[in-house]
DSSP file (Angstrom, degrees, kcal/mol; ACC not computed):
  #  RESIDUE AA STRUCTURE BP1 BP2  ACC     N-H-->O    O-->H-N    N-H-->O    O-->H-N    TCO  KAPPA ALPHA  PHI   PSI    X-CA   Y-CA   Z-CA
    1    1 A X              0   0    0      0, 0.0     2,-0.1     0, 0.0     0, 0.0   0.000 360.0 360.0 360.0 124.4    0.0    0.0    0.0
    2    2 A X     >  -     0   0    0      1,-0.1     4,-2.0     4,-0.0     5,-0.1  -0.377 360.0 -94.4 -94.1-178.6    1.5    3.3   -0.9
    3    3 A X  H  > S+     0   0    0      1,-0.2     4,-2.3     2,-0.2     5,-0.2   0.852 121.8  53.0 -66.5 -38.7    1.0    6.7    0.7
    4    4 A X  H  > S+     0   0    0      1,-0.2     4,-1.9     2,-0.2    -1,-0.2   0.930 111.1  46.1 -65.6 -44.6   -1.9    7.7   -1.7
    5    5 A X  H  > S+     0   0    0      2,-0.2     4,-2.5     1,-0.2     5,-0.3   0.862 108.6  56.9 -66.8 -35.4   -3.9    4.6   -1.0
    6    6 A X  H  X S+     0   0    0     -4,-2.0     4,-2.8     1,-0.2    -2,-0.2   0.966 110.6  42.5 -60.1 -49.9   -3.4    4.9    2.7
    7    7 A X  H  X S+     0   0    0     -4,-2.3     4,-2.6     1,-0.2    -1,-0.2   0.853 113.1  52.8 -70.0 -29.8   -4.9    8.4    2.8
    8    8 A X  H  X S+     0   0    0     -4,-1.9     4,-1.8    -5,-0.2    -1,-0.2   0.930 113.9  42.5 -67.2 -43.3   -7.7    7.5    0.5
    9    9 A X  H  X S+     0   0    0     -4,-2.5     4,-2.1     2,-0.2    -2,-0.2   0.890 113.6  52.4 -66.3 -41.6   -8.6    4.5    2.7
   10   10 A X  H  X S+     0   0    0     -4,-2.8     4,-2.3    -5,-0.3    -2,-0.2   0.932 108.7  51.5 -61.4 -46.6   -8.1    6.5    5.9
   11   11 A X  H  X S+     0   0    0     -4,-2.6     4,-2.3     1,-0.2    -1,-0.2   0.885 107.7  50.7 -56.7 -42.9  -10.4    9.2    4.5
   12   12 A X  H  X S+     0   0    0     -4,-1.8     4,-2.5     1,-0.2    -1,-0.2   0.899 111.1  48.5 -63.6 -39.8  -13.2    6.8    3.7
   13   13 A X  H  X S+     0   0    0     -4,-2.1     4,-2.7     2,-0.2     5,-0.2   0.892 110.9  51.2 -69.1 -36.2  -13.0    5.3    7.2
   14   14 A X  H  X S+     0   0    0     -4,-2.3     4,-2.3     2,-0.2    -2,-0.2   0.926 113.8  44.3 -67.4 -43.8  -13.1    8.8    8.9
   15   15 A X  H  X S+     0   0    0     -4,-2.3     4,-2.2     2,-0.2    -2,-0.2   0.938 114.4  49.2 -64.9 -45.6  -16.2    9.7    6.8
   16   16 A X  H  X S+     0   0    0     -4,-2.5     4,-2.1     1,-0.2    -2,-0.2   0.891 112.3  48.3 -60.6 -43.5  -17.9    6.4    7.4
   17   17 A X  H  X S+     0   0    0     -4,-2.7     4,-2.8     1,-0.2     5,-0.2   0.896 110.4  51.9 -67.3 -39.2  -17.2    6.7   11.2
   18   18 A X  H  X S+     0   0    0     -4,-2.3     4,-2.3    -5,-0.2    -2,-0.2   0.890 109.4  49.1 -61.1 -41.0  -18.6   10.2   11.2
   19   19 A X  H  X S+     0   0    0     -4,-2.2     4,-2.4     2,-0.2    -1,-0.2   0.910 111.9  49.2 -60.6 -45.3  -21.7    9.1    9.5
   20   20 A X  H  X S+     0   0    0     -4,-2.1     4,-2.6     2,-0.2    -2,-0.2   0.934 113.0  46.2 -63.2 -48.5  -22.2    6.3   11.9
   21   21 A X  H  X S+     0   0    0     -4,-2.8     4,-2.3     1,-0.2    -1,-0.2   0.893 112.0  51.2 -64.7 -39.0  -21.6    8.6   15.0
   22   22 A X  H  X S+     0   0    0     -4,-2.3     4,-2.6    -5,-0.2    -1,-0.2   0.932 111.4  48.0 -64.7 -43.1  -23.9   11.2   13.7
   23   23 A X  H  X S+     0   0    0     -4,-2.4     4,-2.6     1,-0.2     5,-0.2   0.935 111.9  49.5 -57.5 -48.7  -26.7    8.6   13.1
   24   24 A X  H  X S+     0   0    0     -4,-2.6     4,-2.2     1,-0.2    -1,-0.2   0.888 111.2  49.7 -61.1 -40.2  -26.2    7.2   16.5
   25   25 A X  H  X S+     0   0    0     -4,-2.3     4,-1.5     2,-0.2    -1,-0.2   0.921 111.4  48.4 -62.9 -45.3  -26.4   10.7   18.0
   26   26 A X  H  < S+     0   0    0     -4,-2.6    -2,-0.2     1,-0.2    -1,-0.2   0.869 111.6  49.6 -68.4 -35.4  -29.6   11.5   16.1
   27   27 A X  H >< S+     0   0    0     -4,-2.6     3,-1.4     1,-0.2    -1,-0.2   0.894 108.4  53.7 -65.4 -40.6  -31.2    8.3   17.1
   28   28 A X  H >< S+     0   0    0     -4,-2.2     3,-0.7     1,-0.3    -1,-0.2   0.799  99.1  63.1 -66.8 -29.0  -30.4    8.8   20.8
   29   29 A X  T 3< S+     0   0    0     -4,-1.5    -1,-0.3     1,-0.2    -2,-0.2   0.375  80.0  84.1 -77.6   5.7  -32.0   12.2   20.8
   30   30 A X  T <  S+     0   0    0     -3,-1.4     2,-0.3    -4,-0.0    -1,-0.2   0.216  71.1 101.7 -89.9  16.8  -35.4   10.7   20.1
   31   31 A X    <   -     0   0    0     -3,-0.7     2,-0.4    22,-0.0    18,-0.1  -0.750  46.5-173.9-101.6 146.6  -36.0   10.0   23.8
   32   32 A X        +     0   0    0     -2,-0.3    22,-0.5    20,-0.1     3,-0.1  -0.955  17.3 155.8-133.5 120.9  -38.1   12.0   26.2
   33   33 A X        +     0   0    0     -2,-0.4     2,-0.3     1,-0.3    -1,-0.1   0.666  62.6  29.2-117.2 -21.1  -38.0   10.8   29.8
   34   34 A X  S >> S-     0   0    0      1,-0.1     3,-1.2    21,-0.1     4,-0.6  -0.949  77.6-113.6-136.1 157.4  -39.0   13.9   31.9
   35   35 A X  G >4 S+     0   0    0     -2,-0.3     3,-0.9     1,-0.3    -1,-0.1   0.836 115.1  62.6 -55.2 -33.4  -41.2   17.0   31.3
   36   36 A X  G 34 S+     0   0    0      1,-0.3    -1,-0.3     3,-0.0    -4,-0.0   0.804 102.8  49.0 -64.6 -29.3  -38.1   19.1   31.5
   37   37 A X  G <4 S+     0   0    0     -3,-1.2     2,-0.3     2,-0.0    -1,-0.3   0.607  84.4 109.9 -84.9 -13.5  -36.7   17.4   28.4
   38   38 A X    <<  +     0   0    0     -3,-0.9    -6,-0.1    -4,-0.6    -3,-0.0  -0.500  36.8 174.3 -71.8 120.1  -39.8   17.8   26.3
   39   39 A X        +     0   0    0     -2,-0.3    -1,-0.2     1,-0.1    -4,-0.0   0.435  60.4  83.1-106.6  -0.1  -39.3   20.2   23.5
   40   40 A X    >   +     0   0    0      1,-0.2     3,-1.5     2,-0.1     2,-0.2   0.862  62.2 174.2 -72.6 -37.7  -42.7   19.7   21.7
   41   41 A X  G >   -     0   0    0      1,-0.3     3,-0.5     2,-0.1    -1,-0.2  -0.454  68.9  -7.7  62.7-131.9  -44.7   22.0   23.9
   42   42 A X  G 3  S+     0   0    0      1,-0.2     3,-0.3    -2,-0.2    -1,-0.3   0.597 127.3  72.2 -76.0 -11.9  -48.3   22.6   22.8
   43   43 A X  G X   +     0   0    0     -3,-1.5     3,-1.3     1,-0.2     4,-0.4  -0.129  59.4 137.8 -91.6  37.9  -47.6   20.7   19.5
   44   44 A X  G X   +     0   0    0     -3,-0.5     3,-1.1     1,-0.3    -1,-0.2   0.808  63.3  53.6 -58.1 -38.2  -47.4   17.4   21.2
   45   45 A X  G 3  S+     0   0    0     -3,-0.3    -1,-0.3     1,-0.3    -2,-0.1   0.754 107.4  53.3 -72.6 -20.3  -49.4   15.3   18.7
   46   46 A X  G <  S+     0   0    0     -3,-1.3    -1,-0.3    -6,-0.1    -2,-0.2   0.431  86.2 112.8 -89.4  -1.8  -47.0   16.4   15.9
   47   47 A X    X   -     0   0    0     -3,-1.1     3,-1.2    -4,-0.4     4,-0.3  -0.479  68.1-140.5 -75.2 138.1  -43.9   15.3   17.9
   48   48 A X  T 3  S+     0   0    0      1,-0.2     3,-0.2    -2,-0.2     4,-0.1   0.652 104.6  56.6 -71.5 -12.2  -41.9   12.4   16.5
   49   49 A X  T >> S+     0   0    0      1,-0.2     3,-0.7     2,-0.1     4,-0.6   0.389  78.6  97.0 -94.1   0.6  -41.6   11.2   20.2
   50   50 A X  G X4 S+     0   0    0     -3,-1.2     3,-1.0     1,-0.2    -1,-0.2   0.879  74.9  58.8 -66.2 -42.4  -45.4   11.1   20.8
   51   51 A X  G 34 S+     0   0    0     -4,-0.3    -1,-0.2     1,-0.3    -2,-0.1   0.822 118.9  29.3 -62.1 -32.4  -45.8    7.3   20.2
   52   52 A X  G <4 S+     0   0    0     -3,-0.7    -1,-0.3    -4,-0.1    -2,-0.2   0.327  90.6 125.0-108.9   8.9  -43.3    6.4   22.9
   53   53 A X    <<  -     0   0    0     -3,-1.0   -20,-0.1    -4,-0.6    -3,-0.0  -0.447  36.6-172.8 -74.5 141.4  -43.8    9.3   25.3
   54   54 A X        +     0   0    0    -22,-0.5    -1,-0.1    -2,-0.2     2,-0.1   0.068  35.9 135.1-118.0  18.4  -44.7    8.5   28.9
   55   55 A X    >>  -     0   0    0      1,-0.1     4,-2.3   -21,-0.1     3,-0.6  -0.418  63.7-119.8 -69.9 149.7  -45.4   12.0   30.2
   56   56 A X  H 3> S+     0   0    0      1,-0.2     4,-2.5     2,-0.2     5,-0.2   0.893 111.7  52.6 -57.9 -43.0  -48.5   12.5   32.3
   57   57 A X  H 3> S+     0   0    0      1,-0.2     4,-1.7     2,-0.2    -1,-0.2   0.822 110.5  49.3 -70.1 -27.3  -50.1   15.0   29.9
   58   58 A X  H <> S+     0   0    0     -3,-0.6     4,-2.4     2,-0.2    -1,-0.2   0.915 109.8  49.4 -73.3 -43.3  -49.7   12.6   27.0
   59   59 A X  H  X S+     0   0    0     -4,-2.3     4,-2.2     1,-0.2    -2,-0.2   0.912 110.4  52.7 -59.1 -40.5  -51.1    9.7   28.8
   60   60 A X  H  X S+     0   0    0     -4,-2.5     4,-1.9     1,-0.2    -1,-0.2   0.903 109.3  48.8 -61.0 -42.8  -54.1   11.9   29.8
   61   61 A X  H  X>S+     0   0    0     -4,-1.7     5,-2.0     1,-0.2     4,-0.6   0.898 109.8  51.3 -64.9 -39.6  -54.7   12.8   26.2
   62   62 A X  H ><5S+     0   0    0     -4,-2.4     3,-0.8     1,-0.2    -2,-0.2   0.907 110.7  48.5 -66.4 -40.5  -54.5    9.2   25.0
   63   63 A X  H 3<5S+     0   0    0     -4,-2.2    -1,-0.2     1,-0.2    -2,-0.2   0.861 110.4  52.0 -66.8 -33.6  -57.1    8.2   27.7
   64   64 A X  H 3<5S-     0   0    0     -4,-1.9    -1,-0.2    -5,-0.2    -2,-0.2   0.577 113.7-120.4 -80.9  -8.2  -59.4   11.0   26.7
   65   65 A X  T <<5       0   0    0     -3,-0.8    -3,-0.2    -4,-0.6    -2,-0.1   0.709 360.0 360.0  79.4  19.6  -59.2    9.9   23.0
   66   66 A X      <       0   0    0     -5,-2.0    -4,-0.2    -6,-0.2    -5,-0.1   0.456 360.0 360.0 -83.5 360.0  -57.7   13.2   21.7
């Protein structure tokens, strides 16, 4: 392996690792565990976290059929 190939392969691995880390970070940010962390506010039903949300106000909405 010459120097040019080394840098080409290293660059590919750096880019691939960056994409993997960014994906993991974005997936990890889909959690809501406390009301302080909820960023949806009054637009709760449009939130991507709504299906798995365990906040009291969301549970109340689900029971009321809203």
